[in-house]
MARFILUM-902550 format. One record per residue (C-alpha): residue number from 1; x, y, z. Coordinates in Angstrom, 2 decimals, padded with zeros to 5 digits, m for minus. Layout:
REM MARFILUM-902550
i=NUM x=X y=Y z=Z .
...
***
This chain:
REM MARFILUM-902550
i=1 x=035.18 y=000.37 z=m012.77 .
i=2 x=035.82 y=m000.54 z=m016.42 .
i=3 x=033.52 y=000.18 z=m019.36 .
i=4 x=033.94 y=m003.18 z=m021.07 .
i=5 x=031.38 y=m005.96 z=m021.35 .
i=6 x=031.47 y=m009.58 z=m022.45 .
i=7 x=030.69 y=m009.79 z=m026.16 .
i=8 x=031.24 y=m013.29 z=m027.52 .
i=9 x=033.23 y=m016.50 z=m027.25 .
i=10 x=034.84 y=m018.22 z=m030.25 .
i=11 x=034.77 y=m021.96 z=m030.83 .
i=12 x=036.81 y=m023.29 z=m033.75 .
i=13 x=034.98 y=m026.11 z=m035.56 .
i=14 x=035.97 y=m028.24 z=m038.52 .
i=15 x=032.57 y=m028.11 z=m040.23 .
i=16 x=029.90 y=m025.49 z=m039.57 .
i=17 x=027.02 y=m027.74 z=m040.62 .
i=18 x=028.09 y=m030.62 z=m038.37 .
i=19 x=028.82 y=m028.35 z=m035.40 .
i=20 x=025.52 y=m026.51 z=m035.81 .
i=21 x=023.63 y=m029.80 z=m035.77 .
i=22 x=025.38 y=m030.84 z=m032.58 .
i=23 x=024.52 y=m027.56 z=m030.86 .
i=24 x=020.90 y=m027.91 z=m031.98 .
i=25 x=020.82 y=m031.38 z=m030.40 .
i=26 x=021.89 y=m029.73 z=m027.12 .
i=27 x=018.92 y=m027.38 z=m027.30 .
i=28 x=020.58 y=m024.30 z=m028.80 .
i=29 x=019.20 y=m022.30 z=m031.71 .
i=30 x=021.92 y=m021.63 z=m034.30 .
i=31 x=021.66 y=m018.90 z=m036.92 .
i=32 x=023.75 y=m018.07 z=m040.03 .
i=33 x=026.53 y=m015.54 z=m039.51 .
i=34 x=028.18 y=m015.01 z=m042.86 .
i=35 x=031.55 y=m014.75 z=m044.56 .
i=36 x=034.21 y=m012.49 z=m043.08 .
i=37 x=036.01 y=m009.84 z=m045.09 .
i=38 x=038.67 y=m011.49 z=m047.21 .
i=39 x=036.73 y=m014.74 z=m047.43 .
i=40 x=039.13 y=m016.77 z=m045.27 .
i=41 x=036.62 y=m017.61 z=m042.52 .
i=42 x=032.88 y=m017.95 z=m042.06 .
i=43 x=030.70 y=m018.44 z=m039.02 .
i=44 x=027.40 y=m019.30 z=m037.42 .
i=45 x=026.08 y=m017.76 z=m034.22 .
i=46 x=024.33 y=m018.85 z=m031.04 .
i=47 x=022.78 y=m015.59 z=m029.74 .
i=48 x=021.48 y=m015.16 z=m026.20 .
i=49 x=018.84 y=m012.82 z=m024.74 .
i=50 x=021.50 y=m011.07 z=m022.60 .
i=51 x=023.27 y=m009.83 z=m025.77 .
i=52 x=026.22 y=m012.23 z=m025.69 .
i=53 x=026.77 y=m015.04 z=m028.18 .
i=54 x=028.84 y=m018.02 z=m029.20 .
i=55 x=030.64 y=m017.84 z=m032.53 .
i=56 x=031.20 y=m021.11 z=m034.37 .
i=57 x=034.18 y=m020.29 z=m036.58 .
i=58 x=035.73 y=m022.26 z=m039.41 .
i=59 x=037.30 y=m021.97 z=m042.83 .
i=60 x=035.18 y=m022.35 z=m046.00 .
i=61 x=037.52 y=m025.14 z=m047.10 .
i=62 x=038.43 y=m027.81 z=m044.49 .
i=63 x=041.80 y=m028.21 z=m046.20 .
i=64 x=042.79 y=m024.69 z=m045.18 .
i=65 x=042.13 y=m025.41 z=m041.50 .
i=66 x=044.29 y=m028.54 z=m041.73 .
i=67 x=046.96 y=m026.50 z=m043.53 .
i=68 x=047.09 y=m023.91 z=m040.73 .
i=69 x=047.33 y=m026.61 z=m038.07 .
i=70 x=050.22 y=m028.19 z=m040.00 .
i=71 x=052.04 y=m024.85 z=m040.32 .
i=72 x=051.84 y=m024.39 z=m036.57 .
i=73 x=053.26 y=m027.84 z=m035.94 .
i=74 x=056.12 y=m027.06 z=m038.35 .
i=75 x=056.65 y=m023.66 z=m036.65 .
i=76 x=056.07 y=m021.84 z=m039.94 .
i=77 x=052.91 y=m020.00 z=m038.96 .
i=78 x=054.59 y=m016.64 z=m038.29 .
i=79 x=056.23 y=m016.70 z=m041.70 .
i=80 x=052.90 y=m017.53 z=m043.34 .
i=81 x=051.08 y=m014.67 z=m041.57 .
i=82 x=053.73 y=m012.13 z=m042.55 .
i=83 x=052.65 y=m008.54 z=m041.89 .
i=84 x=048.92 y=m009.30 z=m041.67 .
i=85 x=046.75 y=m007.18 z=m039.35 .
i=86 x=046.78 y=m007.86 z=m035.62 .
i=87 x=043.29 y=m009.33 z=m035.58 .
i=88 x=043.92 y=m011.56 z=m038.61 .
i=89 x=047.08 y=m012.88 z=m036.96 .
i=90 x=045.16 y=m013.53 z=m033.75 .
i=91 x=042.37 y=m015.42 z=m035.50 .
i=92 x=044.83 y=m017.36 z=m037.64 .
i=93 x=046.52 y=m018.53 z=m034.43 .
i=94 x=043.12 y=m019.48 z=m033.05 .
i=95 x=042.40 y=m021.62 z=m036.11 .
i=96 x=045.88 y=m023.14 z=m036.13 .
i=97 x=045.46 y=m024.20 z=m032.49 .
i=98 x=042.82 y=m026.68 z=m033.60 .
i=99 x=039.26 y=m027.62 z=m032.77 .
i=100 x=037.84 y=m026.35 z=m029.49 .
i=101 x=037.24 y=m023.20 z=m027.49 .
i=102 x=039.73 y=m020.73 z=m028.85 .
i=103 x=039.16 y=m017.11 z=m027.84 .
i=104 x=036.80 y=m014.50 z=m026.44 .
i=105 x=036.01 y=m010.86 z=m026.94 .
i=106 x=034.93 y=m007.85 z=m024.88 .
i=107 x=032.85 y=m005.00 z=m026.24 .
i=108 x=033.79 y=m001.32 z=m026.04 .
i=109 x=031.73 y=001.72 z=m026.99 .
i=110 x=034.85 y=003.71 z=m027.95 .
i=111 x=038.02 y=001.78 z=m028.74 .
i=112 x=040.24 y=004.82 z=m029.31 .
i=113 x=039.42 y=006.19 z=m025.87 .
i=114 x=039.59 y=002.72 z=m024.32 .
i=115 x=043.08 y=002.03 z=m025.64 .
i=116 x=044.44 y=005.26 z=m024.16 .
i=117 x=043.09 y=004.26 z=m020.74 .
i=118 x=044.41 y=000.72 z=m021.08 .
i=119 x=047.89 y=001.89 z=m022.01 .
i=120 x=047.93 y=004.16 z=m018.95 .
i=121 x=047.33 y=001.05 z=m016.84 .
i=122 x=050.00 y=m000.96 z=m018.66 .
i=123 x=047.77 y=m003.01 z=m020.98 .
i=124 x=049.07 y=m002.70 z=m024.53 .
i=125 x=046.68 y=m003.20 z=m027.45 .
i=126 x=047.01 y=m002.73 z=m031.19 .
i=127 x=045.50 y=000.25 z=m032.93 .
i=128 x=041.91 y=m000.48 z=m033.99 .
i=129 x=041.66 y=m002.54 z=m037.20 .
i=130 x=038.54 y=m002.51 z=m039.38 .
i=131 x=036.73 y=m005.78 z=m039.93 .
i=132 x=033.41 y=m007.09 z=m041.10 .
i=133 x=031.39 y=m009.82 z=m042.73 .
i=134 x=028.60 y=m010.18 z=m045.23 .
i=135 x=025.45 y=m011.82 z=m043.92 .
i=136 x=023.63 y=m014.41 z=m046.05 .
i=137 x=020.97 y=m011.78 z=m046.79 .
i=138 x=023.66 y=m009.56 z=m048.35 .
i=139 x=023.81 y=m006.98 z=m045.56 .
i=140 x=027.26 y=m005.76 z=m044.58 .
i=141 x=028.35 y=m005.70 z=m040.94 .
i=142 x=031.40 y=m003.71 z=m039.86 .
i=143 x=033.39 y=m003.21 z=m036.68 .
i=144 x=036.78 y=m002.27 z=m035.23 .
i=145 x=038.96 y=m004.61 z=m033.17 .
i=146 x=041.98 y=m004.08 z=m030.93 .
i=147 x=044.27 y=m006.98 z=m030.01 .
i=148 x=046.39 y=m007.33 z=m026.84 .
i=149 x=050.04 y=m008.28 z=m026.92 .
i=150 x=049.38 y=m011.33 z=m024.74 .
i=151 x=047.14 y=m014.27 z=m025.64 .
i=152 x=045.72 y=m014.63 z=m022.12 .
i=153 x=043.70 y=m011.42 z=m022.56 .
i=154 x=040.63 y=m011.15 z=m024.81 .
i=155 x=040.54 y=m008.90 z=m027.84 .
i=156 x=038.18 y=m005.91 z=m027.99 .
i=157 x=035.48 y=m004.93 z=m030.46 .
i=158 x=033.51 y=m001.76 z=m031.28 .
i=159 x=030.53 y=m001.91 z=m033.64 .
i=160 x=030.50 y=000.56 z=m036.52 .
i=161 x=027.19 y=m000.63 z=m037.96 .
i=162 x=024.21 y=m001.08 z=m035.60 .
i=163 x=024.84 y=m004.00 z=m033.27 .
i=164 x=021.57 y=m005.68 z=m034.22 .
i=165 x=023.07 y=m006.23 z=m037.67 .
i=166 x=025.90 y=m008.25 z=m036.12 .
i=167 x=023.71 y=m009.96 z=m033.55 .
i=168 x=019.92 y=m009.91 z=m033.84 .
i=169 x=018.20 y=m009.56 z=m030.43 .
i=170 x=016.36 y=m012.64 z=m029.19 .
i=171 x=013.73 y=m013.32 z=m026.53 .
i=172 x=013.97 y=m015.37 z=m023.33 .
i=173 x=012.34 y=m018.45 z=m024.86 .
i=174 x=014.66 y=m018.49 z=m027.88 .
i=175 x=016.57 y=m021.66 z=m026.95 .
i=176 x=014.74 y=m024.94 z=m026.25 .
i=177 x=017.25 y=m025.64 z=m023.45 .
i=178 x=015.97 y=m022.46 z=m021.71 .
i=179 x=019.40 y=m020.79 z=m021.54 .
i=180 x=019.16 y=m017.02 z=m021.14 .
i=181 x=022.79 y=m016.00 z=m021.47 .
i=182 x=026.36 y=m016.37 z=m020.30 .
i=183 x=027.02 y=m016.08 z=m016.59 .
i=184 x=030.78 y=m016.30 z=m016.96 .
i=185 x=033.78 y=m017.90 z=m018.57 .
i=186 x=036.64 y=m019.99 z=m017.17 .
i=187 x=039.93 y=m019.31 z=m018.94 .
i=188 x=042.96 y=m021.58 z=m018.77 .
i=189 x=046.30 y=m019.73 z=m018.53 .
i=190 x=049.91 y=m020.85 z=m018.34 .
i=191 x=051.10 y=m018.55 z=m015.55 .
i=192 x=048.54 y=m017.32 z=m013.02 .
i=193 x=050.71 y=m014.55 z=m011.53 .
i=194 x=051.51 y=m013.02 z=m014.92 .
i=195 x=047.90 y=m013.26 z=m016.04 .
i=196 x=046.64 y=m011.64 z=m012.83 .
i=197 x=048.83 y=m008.63 z=m013.58 .
i=198 x=047.54 y=m008.54 z=m017.17 .
i=199 x=043.89 y=m008.66 z=m016.05 .
i=200 x=044.51 y=m005.98 z=m013.45 .
i=201 x=045.80 y=m003.72 z=m016.23 .
i=202 x=042.90 y=m004.66 z=m018.53 .
i=203 x=040.04 y=m004.19 z=m016.08 .
i=204 x=041.55 y=m001.72 z=m013.61 .
i=205 x=040.06 y=m003.79 z=m010.78 .
i=206 x=041.40 y=m006.19 z=m008.18 .
i=207 x=040.26 y=m009.83 z=m008.22 .
i=208 x=037.02 y=m010.68 z=m006.45 .
i=209 x=037.36 y=m012.39 z=m003.10 .
i=210 x=036.22 y=m015.79 z=m004.39 .
i=211 x=036.75 y=m017.04 z=m007.94 .
i=212 x=033.78 y=m018.93 z=m009.37 .
i=213 x=033.89 y=m022.48 z=m010.71 .
i=214 x=037.47 y=m023.27 z=m009.80 .
i=215 x=038.76 y=m026.71 z=m010.77 .
i=216 x=040.61 y=m029.41 z=m008.79 .
i=217 x=044.36 y=m029.34 z=m009.28 .
i=218 x=044.44 y=m025.68 z=m010.32 .
i=219 x=045.03 y=m022.27 z=m008.77 .
i=220 x=042.69 y=m019.47 z=m009.74 .
i=221 x=041.70 y=m015.83 z=m009.64 .
i=222 x=038.34 y=m014.26 z=m010.48 .
i=223 x=037.14 y=m010.96 z=m011.94 .
i=224 x=033.77 y=m009.27 z=m012.28 .
i=225 x=032.90 y=m007.56 z=m015.53 .
i=226 x=029.47 y=m005.99 z=m015.26 .
i=227 x=026.97 y=m008.86 z=m015.01 .
i=228 x=029.55 y=m011.52 z=m015.94 .
i=229 x=032.58 y=m013.12 z=m014.36 .
i=230 x=035.95 y=m014.24 z=m015.69 .
i=231 x=037.80 y=m016.93 z=m013.76 .
i=232 x=041.38 y=m017.62 z=m014.80 .
i=233 x=042.87 y=m020.94 z=m013.76 .
i=234 x=046.36 y=m022.38 z=m014.06 .
i=235 x=047.31 y=m026.05 z=m013.50 .
i=236 x=049.29 y=m026.84 z=m010.38 .
i=237 x=052.64 y=m028.64 z=m010.82 .
i=238 x=052.04 y=m032.25 z=m011.72 .
i=239 x=048.56 y=m031.69 z=m013.16 .
i=240 x=049.34 y=m033.04 z=m016.60 .
i=241 x=045.67 y=m033.63 z=m017.47 .
i=242 x=044.90 y=m029.90 z=m017.46 .
i=243 x=048.32 y=m028.79 z=m018.66 .
i=244 x=048.00 y=m030.71 z=m021.94 .
i=245 x=045.21 y=m028.33 z=m022.95 .
i=246 x=047.81 y=m025.55 z=m023.06 .
i=247 x=050.02 y=m027.47 z=m025.51 .
i=248 x=048.78 y=m025.72 z=m028.65 .
i=249 x=047.97 y=m022.34 z=m027.12 .
i=250 x=049.32 y=m020.71 z=m023.92 .
i=251 x=045.82 y=m019.60 z=m022.94 .
i=252 x=042.31 y=m020.53 z=m024.03 .
i=253 x=038.76 y=m020.65 z=m022.68 .
i=254 x=038.04 y=m023.92 z=m020.90 .
i=255 x=034.37 y=m023.65 z=m019.98 .
i=256 x=031.32 y=m021.41 z=m020.33 .
i=257 x=028.83 y=m021.13 z=m017.47 .
i=258 x=025.26 y=m020.23 z=m018.48 .
i=259 x=022.29 y=m018.56 z=m016.88 .
i=260 x=019.00 y=m020.29 z=m017.57 .
i=261 x=015.35 y=m020.09 z=m016.60 .
i=262 x=016.04 y=m022.96 z=m014.20 .
i=263 x=018.84 y=m021.17 z=m012.31 .
i=264 x=018.36 y=m021.46 z=m008.58 .
i=265 x=016.61 y=m024.81 z=m008.81 .
i=266 x=019.57 y=m026.70 z=m010.26 .
i=267 x=023.30 y=m026.21 z=m010.77 .
i=268 x=024.09 y=m024.00 z=m013.78 .
i=269 x=024.90 y=m025.57 z=m017.11 .
i=270 x=028.52 y=m025.58 z=m018.27 .
i=271 x=029.62 y=m025.95 z=m021.88 .
i=272 x=032.91 y=m027.54 z=m022.88 .
i=273 x=034.07 y=m028.19 z=m026.44 .
i=274 x=036.76 y=m030.79 z=m027.03 .
i=275 x=038.19 y=m032.15 z=m030.31 .
i=276 x=037.27 y=m035.77 z=m029.57 .
i=277 x=033.71 y=m035.20 z=m028.36 .
i=278 x=032.57 y=m031.78 z=m029.57 .
i=279 x=030.14 y=m029.78 z=m027.47 .
i=280 x=029.10 y=m031.11 z=m024.06 .
i=281 x=026.69 y=m029.61 z=m021.52 .
i=282 x=027.11 y=m030.62 z=m017.88 .
i=283 x=026.11 y=m029.29 z=m014.48 .
i=284 x=028.87 y=m026.94 z=m013.21 .
i=285 x=031.64 y=m029.21 z=m014.48 .
i=286 x=034.47 y=m028.45 z=m016.86 .
i=287 x=035.56 y=m031.62 z=m018.58 .
i=288 x=039.28 y=m032.33 z=m018.85 .
i=289 x=039.54 y=m035.91 z=m020.16 .
***
């Protein structure tokens, strides 16, 4: 049994105001996040009663996001990042991969202890790096992050300031669409066998007997992480529709499955976020146009 829990999922957007408005139209309540240390990124948050959240992430200047995307296309991104910290390199890659679901994060109560246990299982993470942001009300939020060597695994976070500073708690009726929290996440990976070994080292557990919300034309494996699930899927040979979503990043979240007040009466809601259509809510379907 691992001691990690699902923390948040990152969606890269081109404009925070526009993206926030779209999420509000889908029945979500969006709150200000702030500006991250260094001033290169800022965010807004969609918090849920179960303590998880969505992070809408962008750059203060749209030109910088376009610049990072161009550097990636020209294969100059590594040179640009230089000897930056592990988490800054990870987030820069997320931004350079373009608009859409980009990354996700697990929470740890003690990163130093966690990393020792992970290394013993063969999961290699960076030493904890300090990070933070300033909220619009001027309050400072701080944390530590540890980043895996492989992009198919999530990064880890440990709060140094009280968690309610990073994510204010909300009640069950917070969102007009009646969503209570995240049930699980479906993650697209390039090589299922390799990723299964990586997740076994990360979580210390074998896959569950039946992966949830598998997709046609893919092979999959599923994992339980406390009250949430992670399903990893990889396109079968010839499935070019799904495979094209791995073009800019060898692994990325593909869909988020929610718990809502209506669960049990109807199929759960699934969120996808694609460059050409933005955020879309559907019933148990991950959209791969």
